[in-house]
Wavefront OBJ file of the C-alpha trace (Angstrom):
o trace
v 5.376 -20.597 12.082
v 8.757 -21.124 13.666
v 10.066 -19.007 16.492
v 13.625 -18.446 17.634
v 14.795 -16.852 20.855
v 18.477 -16.012 21.223
v 19.847 -15.153 24.667
v 22.321 -12.819 22.985
v 19.467 -11.132 21.121
v 19.742 -11.199 17.316
v 20.960 -7.929 15.907
v 18.662 -5.690 13.910
v 21.537 -5.397 11.427
v 20.375 -8.782 10.149
v 16.986 -7.291 9.319
v 15.584 -4.489 7.235
v 13.666 -2.189 9.568
v 10.556 -0.731 7.966
v 10.352 2.254 10.308
v 8.906 2.656 13.798
v 6.878 -0.138 15.316
v 7.034 -3.422 17.149
v 8.331 -5.502 14.234
v 11.219 -5.497 11.792
v 11.304 -7.694 8.707
v 14.098 -9.424 6.865
v 13.791 -9.269 3.088
v 17.167 -10.671 2.221
v 17.040 -13.581 -0.177
v 17.681 -14.568 -3.746
v 14.942 -13.519 -6.142
v 13.456 -16.258 -8.292
v 12.520 -15.678 -11.947
v 13.096 -11.927 -11.599
v 10.716 -11.545 -8.679
v 11.379 -8.474 -6.582
v 9.853 -6.551 -3.706
v 7.843 -3.378 -4.249
v 7.263 -1.294 -1.109
v 5.175 1.573 0.177
v 5.149 3.481 3.478
v 2.203 5.734 4.376
v 0.941 7.506 7.508
v -2.438 6.112 8.559
v -4.342 5.170 11.719
v -2.100 7.324 13.882
v 1.019 5.368 12.935
v 3.040 4.278 9.914
v 1.771 1.579 7.572
v 4.456 -0.385 5.755
v 3.474 -2.601 2.856
v 5.406 -4.936 0.543
v 4.496 -7.178 -2.342
v 6.644 -9.694 -4.174
v 6.051 -9.322 -7.905
v 7.490 -9.603 -11.405
v 5.512 -6.544 -12.548
v 6.247 -3.264 -10.762
v 3.175 -1.542 -12.192
v 0.818 -4.272 -10.987
v 2.597 -4.296 -7.637
v 2.089 -0.574 -7.156
v -1.585 -0.868 -8.170
v -2.055 -3.582 -5.541
v -0.354 -1.418 -2.920
v -2.642 1.490 -3.802
v -5.704 -0.720 -3.351
v -4.397 -1.976 0.013
v -3.604 1.555 1.191
v -7.095 2.703 0.155
v -8.590 -0.016 2.374
v -6.553 1.141 5.380
v -7.665 4.723 4.869
v -11.305 3.689 4.424
v -11.253 1.857 7.761
v -9.674 4.884 9.416
v -12.339 7.220 7.988
v -15.096 5.022 9.390
v -13.722 3.937 12.742
v -11.352 6.524 14.188
v -12.569 8.306 17.316
v -10.492 11.360 16.376
v -12.745 12.539 13.525
v -16.132 14.082 14.229
v -17.469 12.865 10.861
v -16.430 9.204 11.258
v -19.020 6.619 12.242
v -17.462 6.315 15.703
v -17.113 10.085 16.058
v -20.829 10.551 15.286
v -21.889 7.749 17.636
v -19.819 9.160 20.498
v -21.156 12.676 19.969
v -24.826 11.656 19.932
v -26.971 12.010 23.084
v -27.425 8.736 25.032
v -30.206 6.596 23.580
v -29.859 8.016 20.063
v -29.727 5.508 17.210
v -26.896 6.481 14.857
v -26.671 4.908 11.404
v -23.269 3.361 10.631
v -21.708 1.465 7.764
v -21.756 -2.331 7.731
v -17.983 -2.652 8.388
v -18.254 -0.438 11.474
v -21.157 -2.472 12.819
v -19.231 -5.695 12.166
v -16.099 -4.526 14.003
v -18.048 -3.140 16.974
v -19.996 -6.408 17.135
v -16.754 -8.392 17.171
v -15.357 -6.082 19.863
v -18.433 -6.734 22.006
v -18.026 -10.482 21.482
v -14.460 -10.217 22.745
v -15.545 -8.114 25.701
v -18.109 -10.662 26.817
v -15.998 -13.761 26.163
v -12.891 -12.297 27.835
v -14.787 -11.357 30.988
v -14.466 -7.631 30.345
v -10.660 -7.572 30.104
v -11.266 -6.125 26.632
v -13.713 -3.222 26.583
v -14.376 -1.052 23.497
v -16.494 1.344 25.595
v -13.580 2.949 27.480
v -13.247 5.991 25.235
v -13.951 8.372 28.137
v -11.222 6.744 30.223
v -8.813 6.900 27.280
v -9.551 10.610 26.917
v -9.160 11.113 30.670
v -5.697 9.530 30.764
v -4.465 10.912 27.415
v -0.998 9.616 28.285
v 0.892 11.354 25.481
v -0.120 14.755 26.887
v 0.044 14.103 30.639
v 2.802 14.219 33.228
v 0.681 13.157 36.226
v -2.339 10.860 36.734
v -5.861 12.339 36.640
v -7.943 12.724 39.776
v -8.649 9.371 41.425
v -12.380 10.094 41.729
v -12.602 10.647 37.961
v -10.824 7.345 37.308
v -12.958 5.387 39.771
v -16.164 6.664 38.183
v -15.291 4.733 35.007
v -13.813 1.627 36.639
v -15.277 -1.863 36.803
v -18.611 -1.013 35.251
v -18.617 -3.297 32.212
v -19.530 -0.314 30.069
v -19.501 -2.398 26.889
v -22.913 -3.719 28.003
v -24.311 -0.235 27.308
v -23.539 -0.473 23.569
v -26.326 -1.792 21.347
v -26.166 -2.688 17.655
v -29.312 -3.223 15.647
v -30.614 -3.383 12.113
v -32.602 -0.454 10.782
v -34.334 -0.504 7.393
v -31.721 -2.795 5.974
v -28.853 -0.846 7.543
v -27.135 -0.760 10.914
v -27.446 1.536 13.926
v -25.481 1.852 17.148
v -26.975 3.149 20.397
v -25.032 4.157 23.510
v -27.171 3.787 26.639
v -24.932 5.560 29.177
v -23.362 9.053 29.036
v -20.069 7.596 30.309
v -19.746 5.347 27.252
v -17.609 6.310 24.294
v -16.444 3.755 21.748
v -12.712 3.326 21.258
v -11.753 0.678 18.676
v -8.027 1.204 19.160
v -7.600 -2.434 20.213
v -9.253 -4.023 17.184
v -9.863 -1.721 14.186
v -6.221 -1.536 13.162
v -6.113 -5.315 12.915
v -9.293 -5.261 10.836
v -7.688 -2.668 8.568
v -4.689 -4.916 8.026
v -7.011 -7.791 7.103
v -8.834 -5.588 4.590
v -5.529 -4.478 3.082
v -4.430 -8.098 2.708
v -7.763 -8.943 1.066
v -7.148 -6.137 -1.435
v -3.705 -7.557 -2.260
v -5.241 -10.978 -2.866
v -7.887 -9.454 -5.138
v -5.039 -8.088 -7.246
v -3.565 -11.563 -7.531
v -0.799 -11.022 -4.986
v 0.208 -14.284 -3.304
v 3.256 -12.976 -1.427
v 3.276 -9.759 0.538
v 3.288 -8.132 3.938
v 1.256 -5.436 5.693
v 2.602 -3.938 8.920
v 0.656 -1.177 10.689
v 2.391 -0.275 13.931
v 2.138 -3.371 16.077
v -0.201 -5.301 13.748
v 1.272 -7.403 10.939
v 0.083 -9.976 8.397
v 2.559 -12.053 6.394
v 1.054 -13.258 3.112
v 2.832 -16.173 1.467
v 6.598 -15.808 1.505
v 9.419 -13.403 0.780
v 11.961 -13.792 -2.020
v 13.401 -17.033 -0.697
v 10.054 -18.929 -0.673
v 10.516 -19.725 3.026
v 8.029 -17.345 4.624
v 8.696 -13.923 6.061
v 11.343 -13.584 8.767
v 9.908 -11.175 11.331
v 11.823 -9.816 14.308
v 10.062 -8.661 17.477
v 11.666 -5.478 18.697
v 12.895 -5.525 22.295
v 10.669 -3.461 24.568
v 13.631 -2.385 26.693
v 16.291 -1.909 23.996
v 14.996 -0.888 20.541
v 18.405 -1.654 19.008
v 17.912 -5.361 19.763
v 15.357 -8.031 18.953
v 13.564 -10.053 21.627
v 13.074 -12.920 19.168
v 12.312 -13.828 15.577
v 9.554 -15.733 13.780
v 9.097 -17.137 10.297
v 5.514 -16.463 9.222
v 3.471 -17.614 6.252
v -0.203 -16.618 5.938
v -0.390 -15.667 9.611
v -0.945 -12.506 11.620
v 0.831 -11.196 14.695
v 0.036 -8.255 16.957
v 1.963 -6.746 19.839
v 0.730 -4.709 22.798
v 3.235 -2.877 24.962
v 3.773 -0.065 27.436
v 6.925 1.375 25.893
v 5.721 3.770 23.170
v 2.803 5.750 24.648
v 3.368 6.551 28.318
v 4.462 9.031 30.952
v 6.303 8.414 34.226
v 5.249 9.789 37.595
v 6.273 8.846 41.103
v 8.470 6.026 39.889
v 5.691 4.340 37.893
v 5.055 4.126 34.161
v 1.504 5.064 33.092
v 0.807 3.760 29.583
v -2.141 3.774 27.186
v -3.395 0.194 27.745
v -6.149 0.523 30.333
v -7.564 -2.135 32.644
v -11.389 -1.957 32.523
v -11.528 -3.187 36.122
v -9.580 -0.193 37.455
v -10.034 2.416 34.736
v -6.253 2.919 34.905
v -3.227 1.617 33.000
v -2.695 -2.099 33.502
v -0.084 -3.134 36.044
v 2.262 -5.721 34.574
v 5.744 -7.082 35.127
v 6.391 -7.398 31.391
v 6.568 -4.582 28.880
v 5.174 -6.245 25.756
v 3.169 -9.214 24.606
v 2.796 -10.725 21.140
v -0.049 -12.901 19.876
v -0.256 -14.864 16.620
v -3.567 -15.754 14.927
v -5.198 -16.505 11.590
v -6.438 -12.921 11.201
v -4.946 -9.654 12.331
v -8.219 -8.512 13.898
v -8.118 -11.548 16.183
v -4.436 -11.042 16.998
v -5.027 -7.335 17.716
v -7.960 -7.912 20.061
v -6.211 -10.829 21.765
v -3.012 -8.888 22.434
v -5.048 -6.049 23.931
v -7.212 -8.356 26.042
v -4.411 -10.370 27.625
v -1.738 -7.706 28.101
v -1.134 -7.517 31.834
v -2.474 -11.009 32.522
v -0.055 -13.553 34.036
v 1.262 -15.935 31.392
v -1.013 -18.801 32.450
v -4.090 -16.589 32.663
v -3.320 -15.097 29.245
v -3.302 -18.563 27.727
v -6.627 -19.388 29.392
v -8.241 -16.230 27.991
v -7.003 -16.983 24.486
v -8.244 -20.570 24.586
v -11.636 -19.379 25.784
v -12.103 -16.692 23.128
v -10.103 -17.572 20.010
v -8.963 -21.145 19.428
v -6.584 -20.058 16.648
v -4.765 -17.440 18.764
v -1.392 -18.302 20.310
v 0.689 -16.401 22.835
v 4.082 -16.018 21.150
v 6.174 -14.002 23.584
v 5.891 -12.071 26.823
v 8.702 -9.607 27.560
l 1 2 3 4 5 6 7 8 9 10 11 12 13 14 15 16 17 18 19 20 21 22 23 24 25 26 27 28 29 30 31 32 33 34 35 36 37 38 39 40 41 42 43 44 45 46 47 48 49 50 51 52 53 54 55 56 57 58 59 60 61 62 63 64 65 66 67 68 69 70 71 72 73 74 75 76 77 78 79 80 81 82 83 84 85 86 87 88 89 90 91 92 93 94 95 96 97 98 99 100 101 102 103 104 105 106 107 108 109 110 111 112 113 114 115 116 117 118 119 120 121 122 123 124 125 126 127 128 129 130 131 132 133 134 135 136 137 138 139 140 141 142 143 144 145 146 147 148 149 150 151 152 153 154 155 156 157 158 159 160 161 162 163 164 165 166 167 168 169 170 171 172 173 174 175 176 177 178 179 180 181 182 183 184 185 186 187 188 189 190 191 192 193 194 195 196 197 198 199 200 201 202 203 204 205 206 207 208 209 210 211 212 213 214 215 216 217 218 219 220 221 222 223 224 225 226 227 228 229 230 231 232 233 234 235 236 237 238 239 240 241 242 243 244 245 246 247 248 249 250 251 252 253 254 255 256 257 258 259 260 261 262 263 264 265 266 267 268 269 270 271 272 273 274 275 276 277 278 279 280 281 282 283 284 285 286 287 288 289 290 291 292 293 294 295 296 297 298 299 300 301 302 303 304 305 306 307 308 309 310 311 312 313 314 315 316 317 318 319 320 321 322 323 324 325 326 327 328 329
């Protein structure tokens, strides 16, 4: 991976924007041996998924994209908190202490989320679904009652989630009525990884999956030099904060500039601090992390957003040796 920062800010005119999100991607280059890019854009996981494959066979390329899209939708069906019939929806609706059977992928992602929560000292907490519902920043114009916020703050609620085997399957138990699972900081990254795995199973060696702020660059673009990815400026969407050239690497961005409301001169965004039960206070507006997998990059970007630069690096080194803080803006 190479990274470039330009004080003038590289123009997005040099890139092909794939829709809304934290990243834009350059696909300019000279095709080799009639290779070309086949694309697909689909709504999934509450955002827009943008997929590309480099191929000589359009039909095979579209079949690979269908398989990758199916993986994204399967993860959403299992792990969204917005569907009553998803694994997470059923777990959250069950009375405390009830063992709810879930699919193996759901158990694996929740287990990884709990590992992150423990290793990151609680700065990542998948049990904050009640707090997320309380703040509901896209539908609010003022903060909720302080007493309601404080009731959910600093409790390490992730410790009240249990995962166990049951007759060869998996069950999840929530031990506290204030716990609700929210995998918004990790499941999207897992979905990207599953989509990339589907592309590989179809023989794709060069492609890209971008779901909101989570992106994996597989192989290279048309010029055989990796994928040139621009990080959108958090303060001026018409500019780029920097660019990277990625090959077989994932990046994820967390920021306060897409889901928020303003009240009393302060921005209240959707990234909550488990210690306070409220949106994180930070001088920067976005943070990008690179890693070997998108699930790691997604969890890492969520865990360290709001940490001072030095502290963010310490958290990453303590939890995921392959994760690297790319930019803080």
